[in-house]
VEXDREN-2710 file (C-alpha; in Angstrom, 1 decimal):
% VEXDREN-2710
k/r/px/py/pz
1/UNK/31.9/-28.7/-26.0
2/UNK/34.1/-25.8/-25.9
3/UNK/34.0/-24.0/-22.8
4/UNK/36.0/-20.9/-21.6
5/UNK/37.5/-20.7/-18.4
6/UNK/38.4/-17.2/-17.3
7/UNK/40.5/-17.3/-13.8
8/UNK/41.6/-20.7/-14.6
9/UNK/45.3/-20.5/-12.7
10/UNK/44.4/-20.2/-9.4
11/UNK/43.5/-24.2/-7.5
12/UNK/40.0/-24.0/-8.9
13/UNK/40.8/-23.4/-11.7
14/UNK/43.8/-25.6/-12.5
15/UNK/41.2/-28.3/-11.0
16/UNK/38.4/-27.0/-13.5
17/UNK/40.7/-27.5/-16.9
18/UNK/42.0/-31.1/-15.8
19/UNK/38.4/-32.1/-15.2
20/UNK/37.2/-30.4/-18.5
21/UNK/39.8/-31.4/-20.7
22/UNK/39.5/-35.1/-19.5
23/UNK/35.8/-35.7/-20.2
24/UNK/36.7/-34.4/-23.9
25/UNK/35.7/-30.9/-24.0
26/UNK/37.7/-28.0/-25.3
27/UNK/39.2/-25.0/-23.1
28/UNK/40.1/-22.3/-23.7
29/UNK/41.7/-20.2/-20.8
30/UNK/41.8/-16.2/-20.6
31/UNK/44.7/-15.1/-19.3
32/UNK/46.6/-11.7/-18.3
33/UNK/50.4/-14.1/-19.2
34/UNK/51.2/-13.4/-22.6
35/UNK/50.4/-17.6/-24.0
36/UNK/53.2/-19.3/-26.0
37/UNK/52.9/-19.1/-29.9
38/UNK/50.4/-21.2/-31.6
39/UNK/48.8/-22.0/-28.4
40/UNK/45.3/-21.9/-29.0
41/UNK/44.3/-23.2/-25.5
42/UNK/44.7/-19.7/-24.0
43/UNK/43.8/-16.0/-24.8
44/UNK/45.3/-13.2/-23.6
45/UNK/43.3/-10.5/-21.5
46/UNK/43.5/-7.8/-19.4
47/UNK/40.7/-8.7/-17.0
48/UNK/38.8/-5.8/-17.2
49/UNK/38.2/-4.5/-20.7
50/UNK/37.2/-5.6/-24.1
51/UNK/39.8/-6.7/-26.1
52/UNK/40.3/-9.2/-29.6
53/UNK/40.0/-11.8/-26.6
54/UNK/36.4/-11.5/-26.8
55/UNK/35.9/-12.8/-30.4
56/UNK/36.5/-16.3/-28.1
57/UNK/33.4/-16.1/-26.9
58/UNK/31.2/-16.0/-30.3
59/UNK/30.3/-19.9/-30.8
60/UNK/31.4/-21.3/-27.2
61/UNK/29.1/-22.9/-25.3
62/UNK/30.1/-22.4/-21.5
63/UNK/31.7/-19.7/-20.1
64/UNK/33.0/-19.7/-16.5
65/UNK/34.6/-16.8/-14.2
66/UNK/36.6/-17.5/-11.5
67/UNK/38.5/-14.4/-11.9
68/UNK/39.4/-12.3/-8.6
69/UNK/42.1/-11.3/-6.6
70/UNK/42.8/-13.6/-3.1
71/UNK/40.7/-12.4/-0.3
72/UNK/43.2/-14.0/1.7
73/UNK/45.4/-10.3/2.5
74/UNK/44.5/-7.4/4.8
75/UNK/41.7/-5.1/3.9
76/UNK/43.5/-2.1/3.5
77/UNK/42.2/0.5/1.3
78/UNK/44.5/-0.6/-1.9
79/UNK/43.9/-4.2/-1.5
80/UNK/40.1/-3.3/-0.9
81/UNK/40.1/-1.4/-4.0
82/UNK/41.9/-4.3/-6.1
83/UNK/39.7/-7.1/-4.5
84/UNK/36.2/-5.2/-5.7
85/UNK/38.0/-4.0/-9.6
86/UNK/39.1/-7.3/-10.3
87/UNK/36.0/-8.9/-9.2
88/UNK/33.3/-6.2/-11.2
89/UNK/35.5/-5.5/-13.9
90/UNK/36.2/-8.7/-15.0
91/UNK/32.2/-9.2/-14.8
92/UNK/31.7/-6.7/-16.7
93/UNK/34.0/-7.1/-19.4
94/UNK/33.0/-10.3/-20.1
95/UNK/29.1/-9.9/-19.6
96/UNK/29.4/-6.8/-22.8
97/UNK/31.5/-10.0/-24.5
98/UNK/28.8/-11.8/-24.1
99/UNK/26.2/-10.0/-25.3
100/UNK/28.0/-8.8/-28.7
101/UNK/28.8/-12.6/-29.2
102/UNK/26.9/-13.9/-32.5
103/UNK/26.2/-17.2/-31.0
104/UNK/27.2/-16.1/-27.6
105/UNK/27.5/-19.5/-24.6
106/UNK/24.4/-21.2/-23.5
107/UNK/25.1/-20.6/-20.0
108/UNK/27.6/-18.3/-18.1
109/UNK/28.9/-19.8/-14.2
110/UNK/30.0/-16.2/-12.5
111/UNK/32.0/-17.3/-9.1
112/UNK/30.6/-15.7/-6.1
113/UNK/30.7/-16.7/-2.9
114/UNK/28.8/-18.1/0.6
115/UNK/30.2/-15.2/2.7
116/UNK/27.2/-13.4/1.1
117/UNK/25.5/-14.7/4.0
118/UNK/25.3/-13.0/7.8
119/UNK/26.8/-14.6/10.4
120/UNK/24.7/-17.5/11.2
121/UNK/24.7/-19.5/14.2
122/UNK/20.7/-20.0/15.0
123/UNK/19.9/-21.5/11.4
124/UNK/20.7/-22.5/7.9
125/UNK/21.4/-20.4/4.8
126/UNK/20.1/-21.1/1.7
127/UNK/19.4/-19.9/-1.7
128/UNK/15.5/-18.6/-0.8
129/UNK/15.7/-17.7/2.3
130/UNK/19.0/-16.8/3.8
131/UNK/19.6/-13.4/5.0
132/UNK/22.0/-10.9/3.5
133/UNK/23.4/-8.3/5.5
134/UNK/22.3/-4.8/4.7
135/UNK/25.6/-3.0/5.3
136/UNK/23.9/-0.9/8.7
137/UNK/23.5/-3.4/10.3
138/UNK/25.4/-2.7/14.4
139/UNK/28.3/-4.5/16.0
140/UNK/29.3/-5.9/13.2
141/UNK/33.4/-6.2/12.0
142/UNK/33.9/-3.8/8.8
143/UNK/35.9/-6.5/7.5
144/UNK/32.5/-8.9/7.8
145/UNK/30.7/-6.0/6.0
146/UNK/33.4/-5.8/3.0
147/UNK/33.1/-9.4/1.9
148/UNK/29.1/-9.3/2.0
149/UNK/28.9/-6.4/-0.1
150/UNK/31.9/-7.3/-2.6
151/UNK/29.4/-11.0/-3.1
152/UNK/26.8/-8.5/-3.5
153/UNK/28.0/-5.6/-6.1
154/UNK/29.8/-9.0/-7.9
155/UNK/26.3/-11.2/-8.3
156/UNK/24.7/-7.5/-9.3
157/UNK/27.6/-6.6/-12.1
158/UNK/26.4/-10.3/-13.3
159/UNK/22.4/-9.8/-13.0
160/UNK/22.9/-6.4/-15.1
161/UNK/24.9/-7.5/-18.3
162/UNK/22.6/-7.5/-21.0
163/UNK/22.6/-11.7/-22.2
164/UNK/19.3/-12.9/-22.5
165/UNK/20.7/-15.7/-24.5
166/UNK/22.5/-17.2/-21.9
167/UNK/21.3/-18.5/-18.6
168/UNK/23.4/-16.9/-15.6
169/UNK/24.6/-18.9/-12.5
170/UNK/26.3/-17.4/-9.5
171/UNK/28.1/-19.9/-7.4
172/UNK/28.0/-18.9/-3.6
173/UNK/30.9/-21.2/-3.2
174/UNK/32.2/-22.2/0.5
175/UNK/35.8/-23.3/1.0
176/UNK/36.5/-25.8/-1.4
177/UNK/38.8/-28.5/0.3
178/UNK/41.0/-30.5/-2.5
179/UNK/44.8/-32.0/-1.6
180/UNK/47.3/-29.8/-3.6
181/UNK/49.6/-27.8/-2.0
182/UNK/48.4/-24.4/-1.5
183/UNK/44.8/-25.0/-1.2
184/UNK/43.1/-24.2/2.3
185/UNK/43.1/-28.0/3.0
186/UNK/47.3/-28.1/3.0
187/UNK/47.3/-24.6/5.2
188/UNK/45.1/-26.4/8.0
189/UNK/46.5/-29.5/7.5
190/UNK/49.8/-27.5/8.2
191/UNK/48.5/-26.3/11.4
192/UNK/47.3/-29.7/13.0
193/UNK/50.5/-31.4/11.9
194/UNK/52.4/-28.8/14.2
195/UNK/49.8/-28.9/16.9
196/UNK/48.2/-26.0/16.4
197/UNK/44.8/-27.4/15.1
198/UNK/42.4/-26.9/17.8
199/UNK/39.3/-25.0/18.7
200/UNK/39.5/-21.6/16.8
201/UNK/37.9/-18.5/18.6
202/UNK/35.0/-20.4/20.8
203/UNK/34.3/-22.9/18.1
204/UNK/30.3/-22.3/18.1
205/UNK/31.0/-20.6/14.5
206/UNK/29.5/-22.9/11.4
207/UNK/32.1/-24.2/8.9
208/UNK/31.0/-24.6/5.5
209/UNK/33.3/-26.6/3.1
210/UNK/32.7/-28.4/0.1
211/UNK/35.3/-31.2/-1.5
212/UNK/36.8/-30.4/-4.8
213/UNK/34.8/-33.9/-6.2
214/UNK/31.5/-32.7/-5.6
215/UNK/32.5/-29.6/-6.9
216/UNK/33.5/-30.3/-10.3
217/UNK/30.3/-33.1/-10.3
218/UNK/28.3/-30.0/-9.3
219/UNK/29.5/-27.6/-11.8
220/UNK/28.9/-30.6/-14.5
221/UNK/25.1/-31.1/-13.2
222/UNK/24.8/-27.3/-13.3
223/UNK/26.2/-27.0/-16.8
224/UNK/23.4/-29.5/-18.0
225/UNK/20.6/-28.4/-16.4
226/UNK/18.7/-25.6/-18.0
227/UNK/16.6/-25.0/-15.8
228/UNK/19.3/-24.0/-12.7
229/UNK/19.9/-20.0/-12.9
230/UNK/20.7/-17.5/-10.6
231/UNK/22.8/-18.7/-7.1
232/UNK/23.4/-21.8/-6.3
233/UNK/25.6/-23.1/-3.2
234/UNK/28.1/-25.2/-3.7
235/UNK/28.7/-26.5/-0.1
236/UNK/28.0/-29.5/1.7
237/UNK/25.2/-30.7/3.2
238/UNK/26.7/-31.3/6.4
239/UNK/28.3/-28.0/7.7
240/UNK/29.5/-28.2/11.4
241/UNK/30.9/-26.0/14.5
242/UNK/34.2/-25.0/14.2
243/UNK/35.4/-27.1/17.3
244/UNK/34.1/-30.4/15.5
245/UNK/35.3/-29.5/12.4
246/UNK/38.9/-29.4/13.8
247/UNK/38.5/-32.3/15.8
248/UNK/37.4/-34.4/12.7
249/UNK/40.7/-33.1/10.6
250/UNK/42.8/-33.8/13.4
251/UNK/41.4/-37.3/13.6
252/UNK/42.1/-37.6/9.8
253/UNK/45.5/-36.6/10.3
254/UNK/46.5/-38.7/13.4
255/UNK/47.0/-35.6/15.7
256/UNK/45.0/-36.2/18.9
257/UNK/46.1/-32.8/20.5
258/UNK/45.7/-29.4/18.9
259/UNK/46.9/-26.2/21.1
260/UNK/43.4/-24.1/21.3
261/UNK/43.5/-20.4/19.3
262/UNK/42.0/-17.8/21.1
263/UNK/40.0/-14.2/19.2
264/UNK/43.1/-12.2/20.3
265/UNK/45.4/-14.9/19.4
266/UNK/43.6/-14.9/16.1
267/UNK/43.8/-11.6/15.4
268/UNK/47.3/-11.5/16.3
269/UNK/48.2/-14.3/14.3
270/UNK/46.2/-12.6/11.4
271/UNK/47.9/-9.6/11.6
272/UNK/51.5/-11.3/11.1
273/UNK/50.7/-13.5/8.1
274/UNK/48.6/-10.6/6.9
275/UNK/45.3/-11.8/6.5
276/UNK/42.6/-11.2/8.2
277/UNK/40.1/-13.5/11.0
278/UNK/37.3/-13.2/9.2
279/UNK/38.1/-16.1/7.5
280/UNK/38.0/-18.4/10.7
281/UNK/35.6/-16.4/13.0
282/UNK/32.7/-15.6/10.3
283/UNK/29.9/-18.4/11.2
284/UNK/29.0/-19.8/7.4
285/UNK/26.2/-22.0/8.2
286/UNK/25.7/-22.6/4.1
287/UNK/23.2/-25.2/2.5
288/UNK/22.7/-26.8/-0.7
289/UNK/18.8/-26.2/-1.2
290/UNK/18.9/-26.3/-4.5
291/UNK/21.6/-28.8/-6.1
292/UNK/19.6/-31.3/-3.7
293/UNK/16.3/-30.3/-5.2
294/UNK/17.9/-30.8/-8.8
295/UNK/18.9/-34.5/-7.6
296/UNK/22.6/-34.2/-6.8
297/UNK/24.2/-37.0/-4.9
298/UNK/27.6/-35.7/-2.4
299/UNK/29.9/-38.4/-2.6
300/UNK/31.5/-36.8/0.4
301/UNK/28.0/-35.3/2.7
302/UNK/30.1/-35.3/5.8
303/UNK/33.2/-33.7/7.0
304/UNK/34.6/-36.7/8.8
305/UNK/34.8/-38.9/5.6
306/UNK/35.9/-36.1/3.5
307/UNK/39.0/-34.8/5.6
308/UNK/39.9/-38.7/5.8
309/UNK/40.0/-39.1/2.0
310/UNK/41.5/-36.1/1.3
311/UNK/44.6/-37.0/4.2
312/UNK/44.8/-40.0/2.3
313/UNK/45.0/-38.4/-0.9
314/UNK/47.8/-36.0/0.3
315/UNK/49.8/-38.9/1.7
316/UNK/49.8/-41.2/-1.8
317/UNK/51.0/-37.9/-3.2
318/UNK/53.9/-37.5/-0.8
319/UNK/54.3/-41.4/-1.3
320/UNK/54.7/-41.3/-4.9
321/UNK/56.6/-37.6/-4.8
322/UNK/59.2/-40.1/-2.8
323/UNK/59.2/-43.2/-5.0
324/UNK/60.1/-41.4/-7.9
325/UNK/63.2/-38.9/-6.3
326/UNK/64.4/-42.4/-5.0
327/UNK/64.4/-43.5/-8.8
328/UNK/66.4/-40.1/-9.8
329/UNK/70.3/-41.3/-9.9
330/UNK/71.9/-39.5/-6.4
331/UNK/74.6/-37.3/-9.2
332/UNK/71.1/-35.9/-10.9
333/UNK/69.3/-35.2/-7.1
334/UNK/72.4/-33.5/-6.1
335/UNK/71.5/-30.6/-8.6
336/UNK/68.4/-30.3/-7.9
END
């Protein structure tokens, strides 16, 4: 297949490129960077408007859009505007390109987020009867409403795209756990190893997550199954409260003690790190009903096992790097 991937420079995007390439597919990445001369695997695009890049979608089999500014920031006016624009404008431009194509992709997978559902501690949220905040509920932190509104508008932009020949899927992804540096698992692991991996807030908020292997396999299933369209929750079937989530992570790392972090401490830390506590304190109790009904079998359904697997991979990579460094002559190491 020919797969066009927008937003392929992020953590998950890099995994997808390797995954699709290893499966023998042709992958073309839409990037804001200027590709090297003669490089047919990249096309430069603005991320916000039509251009010559649109031609690459004519004859493609699959479009995957992961474009969007990171939400790991303070939600000030400038960052909010960039978060909205990076998602809505890129989705709109891709929809226009698909509509123009003589042979449009048969399926379009567009990123969304499991954050679209309300703060839920009473019951699980799925694609059929999950509740989405309207925006006028009293007592809800403004940052939480903002995240939901971004997701709602993002999915609405996808739905508006005039692409009758292309099946459209909104990927409501939970936190993707993978062993490489820079991802959320690496951040959490760093906290645990420094003794800071205790309960966050009151610990009752649910954590939804998905192992990177299951994320890739779920993407394959969604591409293959013509009957899957609309919103799809990409989350493991066994979310768990924060206190249990962090306990399992500490056990996987072999760190029995982790200092708890109260809400006010999280607020202070988030301010210092230029991020938001919404990423930690909002309860995300999301389950993958449609994937399970489609017959998807998770290889990593429970967090304790998944965390152990990921820690093993992190340690294996660290040992491999150490062996590689040891094999380099001392004079060469001194130069690096």
